[in-house]
BATOR-695028 format. One record per atom (N, C-alpha, C): residue in three letters; x, y, z negated. Coordinates in steps of 0.02 Angstrom, whole numbers, padded with zeros to 5 digits, always signed. Each point is the difference from the previous one (the first is absolute). Example, Ala and Ser with C-alpha at 12.3 -4.5 7.8 and 13.67 -1.06 7.14 Angstrom:
ALA+00660-00284-00390/ALA-00045+00059+00000/ALA+00045+00060+00000/SER-00018+00053+00036/SER+00042+00059-00003/SER-00039+00055-00037/
END
This chain:
MET-00222+00599+00309/MET+00007-00066-00030/MET-00015+00005-00075/LYS-00039-00048-00024/LYS-00015-00002-00071/LYS+00060-00027-00038/ALA+00007+00022-00062/ALA+00058-00022-00039/ALA-00019-00005-00073/VAL+00040-00041-00036/VAL-00005-00003-00073/VAL+00071+00009-00027/THR+00004+00031-00058/THR+00064+00008-00033/THR+00015-00064-00039/VAL+00062-00007-00021/VAL+00018-00058-00041/VAL-00037+00002-00067/GLN-00013+00060-00026/GLN-00037+00006-00062/GLN-00072-00024+00009/GLU-00030+00018+00056/GLU-00069-00022+00014/GLU-00002-00076+00008/LEU+00050-00028+00034/LEU+00003-00072+00008/LEU+00005-00035-00067/LYS+00045+00024-00043/LYS+00010-00029-00066/LYS-00064+00002-00041/LYS-00036+00055+00004/LYS-00063+00007-00036/LYS-00050-00051+00026/MET-00004-00009+00066/MET-00045-00049+00029/MET+00017-00070-00024/GLN+00065-00016+00000/GLN+00022-00065-00024/GLN-00019-00010-00073/ASP+00014+00050-00041/ASP-00014-00005-00072/ASP-00075-00008-00014/GLU-00041+00031+00042/GLU-00073-00002-00009/GLU-00032-00061+00033/GLY+00040-00040+00036/GLY-00026-00060+00032/GLY-00043+00013+00060/VAL+00012+00056+00034/VAL-00038+00017+00061/VAL+00014-00054+00053/ASP-00053-00021+00035/ASP+00006-00050+00052/ASP+00020+00034+00066/PHE+00062-00007+00018/PHE+00025+00028+00064/PHE+00049-00050+00030/GLN+00015+00010+00063/GLN+00049-00042+00034/GLN+00066+00038+00002/PHE+00054-00033-00019/PHE+00066+00031-00004/PHE+00046-00036+00049/ILE+00024+00037+00049/ILE+00041-00028+00054/ILE+00069+00032+00002/ASP+00051-00041+00007/ASP+00070+00022+00006/ASP+00021-00013+00072/VAL+00020+00051+00037/VAL+00019-00009+00070/VAL+00076+00001+00012/ARG+00038-00009-00055/ARG+00073-00005+00009/ARG+00018-00068+00028/GLU+00064-00010+00010/GLU+00024-00064+00027/GLU+00008-00051-00057/VAL+00005-00063+00018/VAL+00004-00055-00048/VAL+00058+00010-00049/HIS+00059+00018+00026/HIS+00058+00007-00045/HIS-00010+00057-00050/GLU-00035+00053+00019/GLU-00014+00056-00046/GLU-00048-00023-00055/PHE-00050-00037+00021/PHE-00051-00026-00046/PHE+00031-00047-00051/GLU+00046-00042+00024/GLU+00033-00048-00045/GLU+00044+00035-00052/GLU+00028+00058+00018/GLU+00042+00038-00047/GLU-00041+00034-00054/ASP-00059+00025+00018/ASP-00042+00036-00047/ASP-00070+00005+00030/ASN-00050-00016-00041/ASN-00069+00009+00025/ASN-00046+00020-00057/LEU-00056+00027+00019/LEU-00049+00025-00049/LEU-00060-00045-00006/GLY+00005-00060+00027/GLY-00056-00047-00004/GLY-00050+00007+00057/ALA+00017+00037+00051/ALA-00042+00008+00058/ALA+00007-00061+00046/VAL-00045-00007+00047/VAL+00005-00052+00051/VAL+00047+00025+00054/LEU+00048-00040+00019/LEU+00049+00019+00051/LEU-00027-00013+00070/ILE-00006+00054+00039/ILE-00015-00004+00071/ILE+00046+00050+00034/PRO+00060-00022+00021/PRO+00048+00046+00031/PRO-00032+00041+00057/LEU+00020+00062+00005/LEU-00029+00046+00049/LEU-00006-00030+00070/GLY+00053-00033+00023/GLY-00001-00029+00068/GLY-00051-00055+00009/THR-00026-00027-00055/THR-00049-00054+00005/THR-00072+00022-00015/VAL-00010+00064-00011/VAL-00067+00026-00016/VAL-00050-00018+00055/PRO+00015+00011+00065/PRO-00050-00016+00051/PRO-00023-00073+00000/GLU+00046-00046-00011/GLU-00018-00070+00001/GLU-00032-00023-00065/ASN+00001+00042-00051/ASN-00030-00016-00064/ASN-00060+00044-00016/ILE-00031+00028+00051/ILE-00055+00048-00011/ILE-00056-00031-00042/ASP-00010-00065+00006/ASP-00053-00033-00038/ASP+00015-00002-00075/GLN+00061+00018-00021/GLN+00019+00001-00070/GLN-00022+00065-00035/PHE-00021+00050+00040/PHE-00017+00065-00028/PHE-00075+00006-00011/SER-00020+00016-00061/SER-00070+00005-00018/SER-00031+00065+00027/LYS-00063-00005+00019/LYS-00037+00060+00017/LYS-00048+00018-00057/ASP-00001-00043-00051/ASP-00049+00007-00054/ASP+00026+00034-00062/LYS+00065+00008-00006/LYS+00027+00034-00059/LYS+00060+00042+00019/GLN+00020+00043-00045/GLN+00056+00045+00012/GLN+00063-00040+00011/ILE+00039+00019+00050/ILE+00064-00032+00015/ILE+00054+00052-00014/ILE+00047-00018-00044/ILE+00057+00043-00012/ILE+00061-00034+00030/ILE+00035+00036+00044/ILE+00057-00028+00035/ILE+00063+00037-00022/HIS+00053-00039-00013/HIS+00062+00032-00020/HIS+00060-00031+00036/CYS+00055+00036-00001/CYS+00063-00023+00027/CYS+00055+00027-00046/ARG+00058+00013+00027/ARG+00055+00026-00040/ARG-00010+00073-00019/SER-00018+00042+00050/SER-00005+00071-00013/SER-00066+00032+00021/GLY-00040-00037+00036/GLY-00065+00027+00023/GLY-00005+00008+00075/ALA+00056-00006+00036/ALA-00001+00010+00072/ALA-00033-00059+00037/ARG+00023-00061-00013/ARG-00028-00058+00034/ARG-00073-00012-00021/SER-00014+00011-00063/SER-00069-00009-00022/SER-00046+00052+00032/GLY+00026+00059+00012/GLY-00037+00051+00036/GLY-00015-00021+00071/GLN+00049-00031+00032/GLN-00010-00026+00068/GLN-00054-00054+00000/ALA+00002-00044-00049/ALA-00050-00054-00005/ALA-00070+00030-00010/CYS-00006+00049-00044/CYS-00065+00032-00012/CYS-00027+00031+00064/MET+00042+00036+00035/MET-00021+00033+00062/MET-00020-00052+00052/PHE+00039-00053+00006/PHE-00015-00054+00048/PHE-00068-00030-00014/LEU-00013-00017-00063/LEU-00063-00031-00019/LEU-00059+00048+00012/ALA+00009+00063-00016/ALA-00053+00049+00009/ALA-00014+00013+00074/GLN+00053+00010+00039/GLN-00008+00019+00070/GLN-00021-00059+00045/ASN+00025-00059-00014/ASN-00013-00057+00044/ASN-00056-00046-00022/PHE-00017+00001-00064/PHE-00050-00045-00025/PHE-00054+00034-00042/GLY+00002+00066-00003/GLY-00052+00038-00034/GLY-00002-00004-00076/TYR+00055-00021-00029/TYR+00002-00004-00074/TYR-00003+00070-00030/GLU-00047+00010-00045/GLU-00007+00064-00035/GLU+00018-00008-00074/ASN+00019-00060-00020/ASN+00012-00016-00070/ASN+00074-00013-00014/VAL+00045+00026+00042/VAL+00072-00011-00011/VAL+00033+00063-00028/TYR+00044-00012-00049/TYR+00034+00054-00035/TYR+00075-00014-00002/ASN+00039+00050+00015/ASN+00073-00006-00004/ASN+00023+00017-00071/MET+00042-00043-00029/MET+00027+00016-00066/MET+00059+00048+00008/THR-00010+00061-00020/THR+00048+00053+00008/THR+00067-00016-00034/GLY+00054+00003+00038/GLY+00066-00011-00028/GLY+00023-00072-00004/GLY-00046-00047+00012/GLY+00017-00070+00001/GLY+00027-00028-00065/ILE+00035-00056+00006/ILE+00026-00035-00059/ILE+00054+00042-00035/ILE+00034+00044+00039/ILE+00050+00044-00030/ILE-00033+00045-00052/ALA-00057+00031+00019/ALA-00035+00044-00046/ALA-00029-00039-00058/TYR-00026-00060+00014/TYR-00029-00040-00054/TYR+00052-00016-00053/ARG+00058-00024+00022/ARG+00053-00018-00047/ARG+00027+00062-00038/ALA+00003+00057+00034/ALA+00025+00061-00032/ALA-00049+00028-00051/GLU-00065-00004+00016/GLU-00051+00033-00042/GLU-00036-00047-00048/ILE-00007-00063+00018/ILE-00038-00047-00041/ILE+00047-00050-00034/GLY+00050-00022+00036/GLY+00047-00047-00029/GLY+00008-00064+00038/
END
């Protein structure tokens, strides 16, 4: 599975790189804290497949990296996505390392 670190994500954001940023946590988690990603809870990924771009890098995150890893694998294995990246450590790592 492809991955990006929180430092790599922050650099991409700072440089204005055009990528798709997806949060696969639940609504209540997103409402408590979010990084500006589009919310598509993990359980709704299959019904929202049309929301995922095939034309640019997709970075998926969750709380710790587990659910986003599942989403990345699902997209790659079932729909042939080669442009999905798991954000290592999730929002926990982002808040600890970036702020």
